N, C-alpha and C positions, 0 to 999 in steps of 0.2 A: 926579599920575598915577604918578610914579616910586615915591612912598611906597606907593601902593595895590599896585603890582606887587610891591614888596618884601614886603608882608604876605602876598600870595597865594603867593609863592615860599616864604616861611617856613612857611606852613600846609601846603603840599604836601610840603615836606621833613619836617615833623613827622609827617604821615600815613605817609610811607614808612618812617620810623624805627619808628613804632608797629607797622606791618604786619610789618616785619622782626623786631621783637621778638616778635610773636605767633608767627611761624614758628619762632623760636629759643627759645621758652619752655621747650621740653622739653630743651634743651641745658643747662639750669641745674637742679641738684638741688633748689633752693629755689623753682623755678617753680611755676606753677599745676598742673602734672601731679601727679596724685594717686598717692602711694605705695601706697595700699591697692588701687588699680586694677591697678598693676603686679604686686602680689603675687597678686591674683586670677587674672591671666593666667598667671603662673608655676604656680600651683596647678592650673589647668586643663591646662597642658602636662604636668605630672607625672602627671595621671590618664590620659594618652594614650600609646600606644605609637607611636613615630614612626620606623619602620625606614628610610624614605627621607630622613630629615633635613629634612622640609618646614619644621619649626619651629626649625631650627638658629639662625635669627637672633634668637630670643627669649632673649637674654642681656644682661646689664648692666642699668643703670638707665634707659637711654634707650629706652623702648618705642615712641617715635614712629616708629622705623625698623623695627619688627618687621613681618615679613611677615604680611599679612592683617589688620593692625590699623590703623584709621583713627580719628583723634582730632579733636576740635574745635580749630580753629586759634586760637580766642580764649581758651577756658578750659582747654584741654588734656585734657578728659575723653574717654574712649573712647566713641565713638558708633557705630562700625561694626566688626563682627567677622565675618570670612569665612575659615574655616580652610583651605579647599581652593579651588583655581581653579574658576571657573564652568565646568561641563561644556558641551560642544557640544550642539547640538540633537539630533544623531544619538545621542550617548551617552545623553542623558536618555531619549529615546523608546524605546531598545532595552534599557534597564537595564544597558548595559555599564558604566555608572558604578558598578554594584554588584560588578563582577567584578575583573579583574586590575588595575584602576586605583585600587583602594583604597590610600590612603597612610597613614591614621591609624586606629588601632584603640583602642577604649576600652570602657567599660561604660556605666553610667547617667551622666547629665549631672551634672557637679560643681556643687554649690550655690555655689561661689565666684563664679559668674556674677552672683549677686545683688549683689555689690559694685560691679558696673558699672551704677550707678544711672542713668546718662545714656545707656545703650545704646539706640538706636532701630532698629538693623539687626543681626540675628543670623542668620548663615548657617552651619549645621552640615551642609549637604548633602554626601553622599558619604563621610562618615566611617563606620566600622564600629563601631556601638555594642554589637556582640556580643549582640544580642537584649535589650538593656537597655530599661527603660521610659522613657517621657516623663514626667518628674517634675512634680508639681503646682507646684513653686516657680516654674516659668516663668510661671505666671499672675500672679505678683507683679511681673514686670518691666513695669510699666505704661507705660513710655515707648516700648515696642516699636511700631514701625510696619511692620516687615518681619521675618517669622519663616519661615525655610526649614529644615525638618528632613527634606527629601526624601532618599530612597535611603540612609538612614543606618542601616538594619537595626534600627530600633526594633521593639519587640514589645509587645503587650498593648493595654490600653484607653487611648484618648486622654483625658487628664484634662479634666473640665468646667471647671477653673479657667482654661483658655485663654479662656473667655468674659469674663474680667476685663480682657482687653487691648483696651479700648474704642477705642484709637487705632490699632489694627492695620489696615493697608491691604492687606497681602499675607500670606497664610497658605498655605504649601506643605507638605503632609504626604504627598506621593507616596511609595509604598513597594511592596514586593513583595506580591502578592495575599494579602489576609486576614491579614497579619502584625499590622496595626493594626485595632482595632475601635472604632468610634464608637458607644458604647453609648446615648447620649442626645444627639441633635443639637440639642436646644433651646438649648444654650448659644451656638450660632452666632448666635442672634437678637440678642445683645447687641453684636455686632461691627458697629455701624452705619456705621463708616467703611470697611468692607471693600470693596475693589475687585477683588481677585484671590483666588480660593479654589480650591485643587486638593487633593482628597482621593483621588485615583486609587489604587486598590489597597486602600483601607481598607474594611472591611465595615461598612456603615451598618445598625445594628440596628433602630432605631425609624424605619423609613422612611415610615410612613404620614403623618407630619407633615412630611416632607421638603419637599414643595412649599410648604407653608404657611410653613416657616422661611425658605426661599429668597426667598419673595415679600416678606419683611420686611427685605431688604437693599437699600436704595434706590440705593446707589452701585455695586453689583456690576456689573462689566463682563466679567469672565473667570471662568467656572465649568467645572471639570473634575471629573467623577465617574465616570471610566472604571474598570471592574473593581471596582465597589462592591457587587455582588450585588443590584442593583435588579431589580424585577419590574414587571409591568404596573400593579398597583394603586398603585404609587408615582407614576404619571403620570396617574392617573384623576381627581385633584382638579381643581376648577375655579378654584383660586387663581391659576394662571398666566393663565387666560383672563380673570379678573375683575380681576387686579392690574395696576396701572400702575407698580409699583415696579421691574420688571425691563426697563423700556423702554430702559435704557442697556446691556443685556447685548449684548456683541459677540462673545464666544467661548463656545461651549457644546459640551462633549464628554461624551457619554453612552455611549461605546463600550464593548464587552466586558461587557455586562450580560445580563439575561435577558428583555428585552422581546420581545414577539411580537405577531402580528396586524398589522393596518394601523396606520400612524402616526397617532396622534390629532391632528387638526388644532387642537383647542382648546388644546393645550399650547403652541403657538407663535403663538397668535392676535395677541397684543399685542407680541411680541418682534420687532419689525420692523427693529431696528437690527443684527441679527445679521450678522457678516461671516464667521464660521467656525462650521460646524455639523458635528459628527462623531457619527453614529449607527451606525457600523460594528460588526461582530462582535456582532450581536444575532440575533434570529429574526424580524424584521419580514418580513411577506409581503404578498401581494396586489400591487397596482400601486404604482409610485412616483407620488405624487399631483402634480397640476399646480399646487396652491396654493403650491408652493415659489417660484413666480415672483412672489409677493407680497413676498418678501424682496428688495427692490430694491437693498440694499447687500451682499447675500451674495456673497462672493468664493470661498469654499472649502466644498464640499459633499462629504462622505464617507459613502457608504452601502454600503461594501464588506462582504462576508461576512454577508449576510442571505439571505432566501429570496424576494426580489422576482422575479416572473415576467413583468412587463411594465412599460411606462411609459405613463401616461395620455396619449393623443394623440400618442405617439411621442417619440423622443429629439430629433428636429429641433424640434418645437414647444416642448419644454422649454428647449432652448438658445436658441431665438429670442427667448424672453421674459425670459431672464436675461442681459442684455447686459453686466453687470459681473462675471459669474462667471469666475473665473480657473482653478479646478480642479474637476473632477468625477470622482469615484472610485466606480465601480460594480462593481469586480471581485468575483468569487466570489459571484455570485447565480445565478438561474435564468431570466434574461431571454431569452425566445424571441420574436424578431421580426426583421424585415428593416429595419435602420436606414437603408437606402439610399433609402427612400421619403420624400418630402417633401409638405408641405401648404402651398401658397402659394408666394410668390416668395422665393427665398433670397438675393437680392441685398442685402437689408437687413442681412445678417449681417456686412457689411464692418467695422462698428464693434464687433463682438463682442470681448470681452476674454479669451476662453478661451485659457489657456496649457497646461493639462494635461488630457488626456482619457484615462481609464483604465477600460476595460470588459472586462478580461480574465476568463477562466474563466466564460463565460456560454454561451448557445446562440444567439448572433447568427448569422444566415445571409444568403445572397445575396451581393450585390456590396458592395465597400467604397463607402460613401456619397460621391456626387459633391459634396455640399454642404460636405464638408471643405475644399474648395478656397477657400472664403470665410473660413475661420478662419486668417487670415494671422499671428495672434499665437501660434499653437500652438508650444510648445517640446517637448512630450512627447505622443506617441500610443502608447498601450499597449493593443493589442487581441488579445493572444495567447490561445490556447486557446479558439477559437470555431469556427464552421463556415462562415466566408467561403469562397466558391468562385468567385472571379473573378480576372482578371489584376490586377496592381497598377496603378492608374491613373497615367498619365504626369504628371498635374497635381501629384503628390506633390512633384515637384521645385520647384514654385513656393512651397512653404511654407518660406521662406528662414530663418525663426527656429528651425526644428526642430532639437532637440538629441538627442532619443531617439525612435526609431522601432522598435517591437517588434510585428511581425505574425506571430510564430512560432506553430506549432501550429494552423494552419488548413488549408484545402484550396486555397490560392491556386495558380493555374496560370499558364500563359503564361511569359513571360521577365521578367527583371529590367529595368525601364525604365532606359535610360541617363540619364534626367533626374534620377535620384537623385544623380548626381555633382554637381548644382548646390547640394546642401545643405551649404554651406560650414561651418555650425556644428554639424553632426551629430557627436555623440560616441559613440552606440551605435546600431548597425544590426543587428537580429536578424530574419532571414527564414527561420530554420531550421524543419524539420519541416513542410514544405509540399509542393506538387507542381510546383514551379517547374522549368523546363527551359531548354535553350539554353545559350548561352555567358554567362559573367560579363562584363558590359560593362567596357571599359577605363576608363570614366569614374569608376568607383569609386576609381581611383587618385588622383583629384583631391580626395578628402575629407581635407583637411589636418588637421582637428580630430578625426578619427575615432580612438577609443581601443579600441572593442570591435566586432568584426565576426563575425557568426555566419551562415553560409550552409549549415550542415550538414543532412544528411538530406533532400535534395531529389533531383531528377533532372538536375542540372546536368552539362554535358559541355564538351568543348573543352579547351584548354590555358591554364593560368595562367602568365604570364610576369612579368618584372620590371616591365613597364608597368602591370600591375594594382596594383602596390604602390609605384609610383615616388615619390609624394608623401605617403605615410602615415607621416609622421615621428613621430606621437604614438601609433601603434598599440601596444597592450599585449596584446590577446587576439585571436587569429586562428583562427577555427573554420570549416573547409571540409570536415569529415569526413563520411563516409558519403554521398558522391556517386560512385557506382560507375564512372562514365564520365569522371571528371575527372582531368586530369593536371597535374603541376606541373613546369615546366622553367625552370631558371635557369642562367646561366653559372657555372662553378666559381669564378670570380673575383668574382662579384657580392657586394657588401656592402650589406645592406638599410639604409634610412634610419631604421629603427625599432629599438627594443629590446623584444622580446616577453617577456611573463611567462608566457603560456599559448599553446602551439601544439597545435592539434587538427587533424590531417591524416590520420586513419585512413581506409582504403579509397580513398586518393588515390594514383594511380600516380606513383612517385617515381624512375623510371629506375634501379631496382635498388640504389641506394646511398643512405645517409643524406645528405641535402643538406649540402654543406659550409658553406653560409651560416649554418647553425645554430650553428657554433662561434663566430660573432661575437656571439651573444646571451648577454650576461653576466648578465642579470637574470632569466633564465628559471626558472620554478618547476616547470612541468609540460610534458612533451612526450608526445604520443600519436601514434604512427606505426604503429599496428597495421594489419595487412592492407593494407600499402602497397607490395606487390610488391618488398620489399627482398630482396636475395640476396647471399650471401657473408659473410665474417667481419665482426665489429664493428670500426669504425675506432678507432684508438688515441686520437685526439683527443677522442672522445666522453666518455672517462672523466676528462678534465681540467676538464669543466664542473662547475658548482656547483648545478645544478638539483636539485629534491627528488624528482620522480617521473618515471620513464621507462617507457613502454609500447611495446615493439616486438613484441608478440605477433602470431601468425598471419602470419608471414613465412617466408622460407626462409634464415634466418641459420644459418650452418654454423660448424664449428670448435669448439674447447673453450672453456670459460670461462677468462678470463685469471687468472693467478696473483695479480695485484694487486687482486683483487675486494674485499679488505677495506680498500683505500684509498679506495674510492668514498664519496662523502658523500651519496648518495641516501637518502631516507627510504623509497622504494618502487621496486621494479624488477620488471617483468613481461616475461619472455622466453618465455612459454609458447607452445606450438604452433609450434615451430621445428625445426631439425635439429641442435641442439647436441649434441655428443658429448664423450667423455672423462669423467674422474672429477670429482667435486666437490672443489674445492680446500679445503684445511684453512684455515679463516678464523680470524682473531684474535678476541679477546674485545672488541675495540674497534669491531666492526662497527656501523654506524649505521642499518642497515635497520630500518624498522618493519614492512615487509611485503616478501616475496620470493616470486615465482611463477615456477618453472622447469618446470612441468608439461608433459606431452606433448612430450618431447624424447627423446634417446637417451643420456641420462647413465648411466654405469655406475659400478661400484666400490662400496666400502662407504660407509656414512653416518658422517661424522666428527662429533665433538663440536664444536658451533659455534653460531652465531646467538644469542648471549646477549641482544641487544637487540631481536631480531626477534619481533614479536607474532603475525605471520601468516606461515606457511611452508608452501608447496605444492610438493612434489617428486613428485607423483603421476604415474602413467603414464610411467615411465621404466624403466630396467633396473638399478636399484640393488639390490645383492645383500648378502650377509652377514646379520648379525643386528642387532637394535636395540642401541644402546649401553646397557650396564648401568648407566651413571651419567649421568643427565640433569640433574644439579643446575645445570650452567652454562647450561641452556636455561630458566632460571626465568622469562624474559619471554614465552615462547611461550604463546599462548592458543589459537591455531588451528593444527593440525598435520595436513597431508594427506600420507600416505605410501602411499596405496592404489595398487593396480595396478603393483606392482614385483615383485622376486624376493626379497624379504626373508624369511628363515627364522628358525629358532630359536624360543625361547619369549618370552612377554611379560614383560619385566623389571618387578619390583615398583617400580622407581624411577619408572615412569610415574605412580605415585600421588603422587609428591612434587611434580609439576608442577601449576600452577594452570590446567589446560587447560579450555577451554570446548568446543572441537571436537577430536575425535580420530578419524581415519579411517585404518584399516589394512586395509581390505578387499582381497580378491583378491591375497593374498600366500601364503606357505607357512608361516605360523606354526603352531606346534603346542603341545601342553601345555594347561594349565588357564588360566582367566582369573583374574588377581590379585583378591584379595578385600580391596581397600584403597583404593577410589576416593574422591577429594575431592568435596565438595559443589558445586564450581564447574562441574563437567561438565554440559553441556547436550545435546551430540550425540556419541554413541558408535557407531561402525560398525566391526565386526570380522567382517563377513560374508565367506563364501567363503574360509576358511582351513581348517586341520585341527585346530582347537581341540577339546578334549574335556573331560570332567568335567561338573560341575554349574554352573548359573548362580549366581554368587556373591551372597550375600545383601546384601553391601555396596552393590549397585546400588540397593537400596531406600532407601538413605540419601541419595539425590541429589534434593533437592527441586526442582531446576531441570531435571532430565532431560526433554528434549523428544522426542528420537528415539533409539531403541535398535534397532540392526540386528545381530543375532547369527545370521542365517540362513546356511545353507550350511556348517555345521560338523558336528562329531560330538558335540554336547552331549547329555547324558542326564539322567535323573532328572525329578522333577516341578518345576513352576514354583514358585519360592520364595515363601512368604507375604510376604516383605519387599517384593516388587514392588507390594504393595497401597498403599504409601506414595508411589509415583511417579505422583501424580495430575496432574502437568503433562504427561504423555506425549501427544504428538500422533501418533507412529508407533511401533508395537511390531511388529517383524518377527522372529519366531523360527522361521521355516519351514526346511525341509530339515535337520532334526536328528533325534535319537533321543529326544526328550522323551516322557515317558509320564505316566500318571495321567489324571485327569479334568480337564475344563475348569474352572478355578477359579470358585467362586461369588462371589469378591470383585471380579470385573469388574462394577462397578455404576455408578450415577450419579455417584460421586465422580470418575470419569475423564471429567470434563466436556469435556476438550479432545481426547479420542482420536478421530482421524479414520481411521486405518488399523490394523487388527488382522490380522496374517498369521501363522497357525499351521500352515500347509500342510506336508504330507509329514512327519508325525511319527508317534507311536504313541499318541495320546490315545484314551481309551476313554470309555464312558458316553454319556449323552445330552447334548444341547445345553442348557445351563442357560438358563432364561428370564431370568436376571439380565443376560444380554447385551443384552436388549432395552432396558435402561436406558441403554445407550451411545447416546444420542439423536443425537449428531453424527457417528456412524460413517458413513463413505462407502465404505470398502473392507473387506469381511469375507471372509477366505479361510481355510477350515478343511478344504480338500480333502485327500484321500489320507491319512486317519487311520482309526481303527476306531470311529467314532462310531455309536451305535445310537439307537433310539427314533424319535420323530416330530419333525418340524420345528415349533418353537414358533410358534404363531399370532401371537404378539406381535411377531415380526420385521417384520410389516407396519406397525408403528407407529414405526419408526425415522425420525425427521424428517430426518436427514442424507441419506437415500436418497429423500426425497420432495421437499423444498424445495431447489431448485438455486440459489436466490438468497441463501442464508444466507452470512455471511462466514466464510471459512476462512483459516487461517494454518498453513502447513506449516513452522513454525519460522523465521519471518522475523526473524532476530535479527542486528543489526549486530555484527560481530565485531571488526574492526579500527577503531581510532579515526580513522585517516586516510582510509580509504575504506570504504564500506558494503558489506562482503563478506558475502554471504548464503550460509548453508549450503544445499546443494542435495541433498536426499535422492534415492535411487534405489530404486525398488520394482519387483519382478518380478511380473507379473500374467498369469495364463492367461485369455485371452479370444479370441473369434473363431477358436477351434480351435488356437491356438498361443500361445507365451509372448511377452509384450511387456515392454519395459523403459521405465519412465516416470520422468521427473525432476520436479522441483517444479512447473514451469509447467504441464505436461500433467496432473500428478496432481490439480490443482485442478479438472480437467474430467472426471475419471473417477469413476464410481460403480459398484461391482461387488460381487456376492454369489456366492461359490463354495463349495458344500458337496458337491462331487462326490467319487466314489470313496470312499464310506463304506458303512455298513450301515443307512442310514436307511430307515424304513418308514412306512406310513400314506399318506394322501393329501397332495397339495400344498395347503397352506392357501390358501384364497381371499384371505386378507388380504395375501398377497404381491403381489397385483395392485394394492394401494394404493401400491406403491413407484414412483410415476410418474417419479422421477428416475433410476431404475436404468438403467445402460447395458449391463451384462452379468449374466446369470443362468445359472448352471451347476449343475444338480442331477443330472447324469448318473451312471451306474454306482452306483446305489443299489437299493433294493427298494421304491420308491414305487409306489403303485397309485392307482386312482380316476381322476378326470377331470383334464384340464388346466383351471385356473381359468377360469370363464366370463368373468371381468372382465379377462382378460389384455390386452384392447384398451385398457385405461386406462394401461398402461405405455408412455406415449407416447415415452419416450426410449430404449426398449430397442433395442439394436443387435445383441446376440448372445444367443441362447437355445439352451441345450443341455439336453434332457431325455432323452437317449438311454440305452439299456440300463437300463430300468426295467420296470415292469408296468403302465404307464399305459394305460387302455382308453377305449372309447367314441369319440365323434367329436371332431374338432379344432374348437374353437369358432370361430365366424365372426369374432370380434373380432381374431384373429391377423392377419387380412388388413388391418386398419387401422393396423398398426405400420409407418409409413412410413419409419422409420430402420433397420429390420431388415436386417442385412447378412449375418448368419451364423445358420443354423438347423439343428438336428439333433434329429430325433424318431425316429431309427431304433431298432430292436430293442425295440419295445413291443407293445401289443395294441390299437392304434388301428384304427378301422374307419370306413367311410363315405367321403364325398367330401373333397377338399382344398378349403378355402375359396378363393374367387376374390378377387383384389385386385391392384392395380398393383405393389406392392412384392414380394408373395409370388410373383408370376408370374416375377420375375427370378431367383428361387432355383430353378434348374433342374437341380441336381445330384441324380441318382437316389438317391444314398446317403443323402440327407436323410430319406427315408421307408422305407428298406430294413428288412426284418425285421418288418413289420406285415402279416400275411397277409390280414387282412380290410379293408385300406385300399385304396380305389380310386385308383390313381395312374396317370395317363397315361404318366409317365416310366418306370414299371415295366410298362407295357402291361397294366394291370389296369383293365378297363372296368366302369363301373357305369351301365347304361342305364336311363333313366327311361321309364315307361309313357306319359308325355305327349310324349315326344320319341322316336318310333320310329327305330331305327337300321337302315340297309340291311344286308342279309345279306352276309356276307363269306366267301369260300371260304378255308378255313384252309390254310396252308402246311404240308406234312408235317412240317417241322422244328419248328414251334411249336404244332402241334395240341394236344399234350398239355398244354403250359403254359397255352395260352389257354382251354381248355375245362375245366380241372380245377375251378376255382371254380364254373363254371356247372353241371357235372354234380353236384357236391356239393349245391348249392342245389336242383336239380331233384328229386333223389331224396329229399332231406329234406322238401320240400314234399309229395310224393306220400305218403310214409309218414305224415307228420303228418295229412294230410287223410283217409287211409284209417282211421287209428286213431280220429280224432275221430268220423267218420261211422259207423263200425261200432259202436263202444261207445255212442254217443249213441242210435242206433236201437234197440238191444236194451234199453237202460235205459228207454226209453219203453214198450216192450212189457211190461216187467216190472211197471210200475205201472198201465197202462191195460188192464183185462181185456177190454173190448169191442174195443179195437184188436187185442189179442192173438188173439181168436177170429176176427175178420175177416181178420187177416193169415194165420193158418194155414189158414182156409177157402179164401182166395184162393190160397194156396200149393198146396193140394191140387188145386184146379182147374187151376192152371198146370202142375202136375206131370202130371196126367192128360192134359191136352192135349198136353203135350210128349211123353208116352209114346206116345200115339196117332199123333202126327205122325212120330215116329221109326220106329215099326213100319211105317206106311204107306210111308215113304221107303225102308225096307229092302226091303220087298216089291217096290216098283217097280224098285229096282236089280237085284234077282235076276231079274226078268222081262226087264229090258233085257239083261243078260249072256246069258240063255238064248236070246233072239232073235238075238243076234249070233253065237252059236256054231252056230246052225242055218244 
């Protein structure tokens, strides 16, 4: 027995020695490690740029210790090569792996890899191949079982030689969309050992055989073809339905393609082993089918971003039959139903495995479903952006595993249930943008795991104290903004248990001062305290903090800006709409601001040279004086510059042209002189309105391809419109009103200005007729050419302008993000005459205004009937012209009309009955015309009871002007006229009476004698009868005279 044990001990010792030798083989230069493999690796390293030193360990002869290299412990061959660390799941799914985390840069793959003859695992994911190709030689590496070329910035066609890798089990070619092209996918058929295939982002060209190819891969369990440009006919084959080869498929991702219509059930008929199915970001519609419950193993179902409008038999039935489902994602669809309804008993759902329910951005309505109470495994409920309109149920506190609860953007009412404080695992709570009221329950302070809290934009009231925040030690984001009746009170000595990164407390009453506890927050990135009832100077300690963005706008902050402004480390500061006084301090060139907003204050003094690193600068609506700096070179970073509504004088320096400006607004100042003729093509928004600028419009403005809005109104510019503006085809707003421009309206305003929405040429000296070319500006919504010297007729084609007909078309008033840190949008201002007075509109309201103003010109002819086609028009002003004829009979079709002014023309005849159907009409002026007849009856027109509306129409019957038109069918009682108004009341009646008598006499007299002229028998009979009548009359007169004489004689006797 002892001898046996000794032999066993010897054998074990020998094995340990051999194993240790195998480990140390590579420490000996004469070991099994291959020199040619080491040289191949070095050659690969030389072909790559390694700025971060990731491959710094690749030195010397011992490559066994090189980073990313794994060798065979027995023979010393390189069997596994992974150049970069494996990215996280989030990095891979969001393509962030392709961005700032790239560590290796190269070109096409180096053929030295062929020397690694025993390599079975090659992972080049995440390197930057600099649009290099995937070379054919990889198909010769026949030992490969794992090949990962994902997110490596490869470009071009995937070589068919990859089909030679018959041992391959994993093939990952994920890339950015359509950088790679799979020209012929038939080569995939040869990969019979393939278990994992991911071609996401590659465009598959010969897709008609795709299903047939995939059905020939018997071992395939993971298939991802996201963003491959697939269409419906790629899924129409019956190979999936008839094949038994894909029964092992567990993961299927067909997201971000172009599938549409109902989901074909035959595609998934035999794939019953699926655990993960992703059909998101397609155009599937109709109902979500109930046959999904046949996938008894399905754990993850993603149908987001489609066009589903319902769920067959309801959401409850779907979930009830899929007991192993862990996540259901239906966000961004069009599902319209009340998911609170159930069919059958819900108690059986206790065993349901659902952990994540996401149905955001749909049209769900009614109450939150009570059957959610039975989904006790839920970790995430995301139902934001729907139409739920009930209180939050108290049972929500019984879902003890809940980590994310997002019910924002609904119509939830009532109060926040205190039971939410029982959710000890909750990390995110978002109840913002609802109709919640009442006090915030103190139980929220018990949520020790809470990291993000959003209660903003509700109707919450009461006072928040330290108790509400007592145990929130992990809180990072605190959002209670835009609750107008909410106050925050804390002791000055209070030290919060948390370190916030984002503080959102706008419109929250903060007792006049910036809360002192904020100075304890050393990790804060953003602080928003706008409209927070702050008063007084800024505290000194505020500028010792290291946060990035600070918003204290819409408060009552007083005092000057501190001199050490240039020592602040903020990236953005907003102090607009306060009471800041004093002059602007001269700042150093080391200023770190990316954006600075000091608008709507009382800042005075000159404008210093400053703000070198500031890309967004708003000093508008202050009292800044002097002239613009003649040298703006140090402001090379400024892209958006607002200096409007100040007291700036002088001329425009040509140095403005040296800046890479996108937005320049100098309106409402006292600038004079000419406009520089040297603008750079980066300019998109230029506003110089309401100054004293003169001269001609410079032709260099025509060289701005990105120019979107041009406001030069309210100056003294003269001359004709330069032909160069013909190239500004990106214009959305062109406002040249209130100048001295002359000449005719250019004919180059045509369909090439496909984006033009506002054209304002008001109050100039333009002559000639309105060119029909204007009718090709199909998107135009505001056209104002009033107060010029235009002649001729109104073009009939104006009635074809679709922008004034279709109110549902998409409009963009220059919505361009200016600053990289915050999406600052340019807000245009346009002056419009409507409703009898001038109105000022900004971007938001401009999208709702449609107006046509041709008043105060010398236009003649009739009003085109086609104008009544402009059903979207809100204001129509044709007053003070020489128009004649009728009011268009179809005016009742202008359903959106709110203001109509046809005064001071020669429009005649009756007012059409259709005008009474304009239910939105609020302003009407038909005075000083030649209208006649009755005023139409209607609900809306009856409210317009100002007599001046109809004044100056002598033949118009207006009760308001005491002008009656009596109908024969409705006799009116006689009225004794008052002496003071007899003349005014009877003037029209007398004129009509005498006119009718004279007309009747003339017609009767001449008609009678014309008959006698042609009828001889009638003429004889008439004169014979006349003689007899004359004789009888003579005898009667003589007898009467004799009788009178006798009577007088008898009385005298």
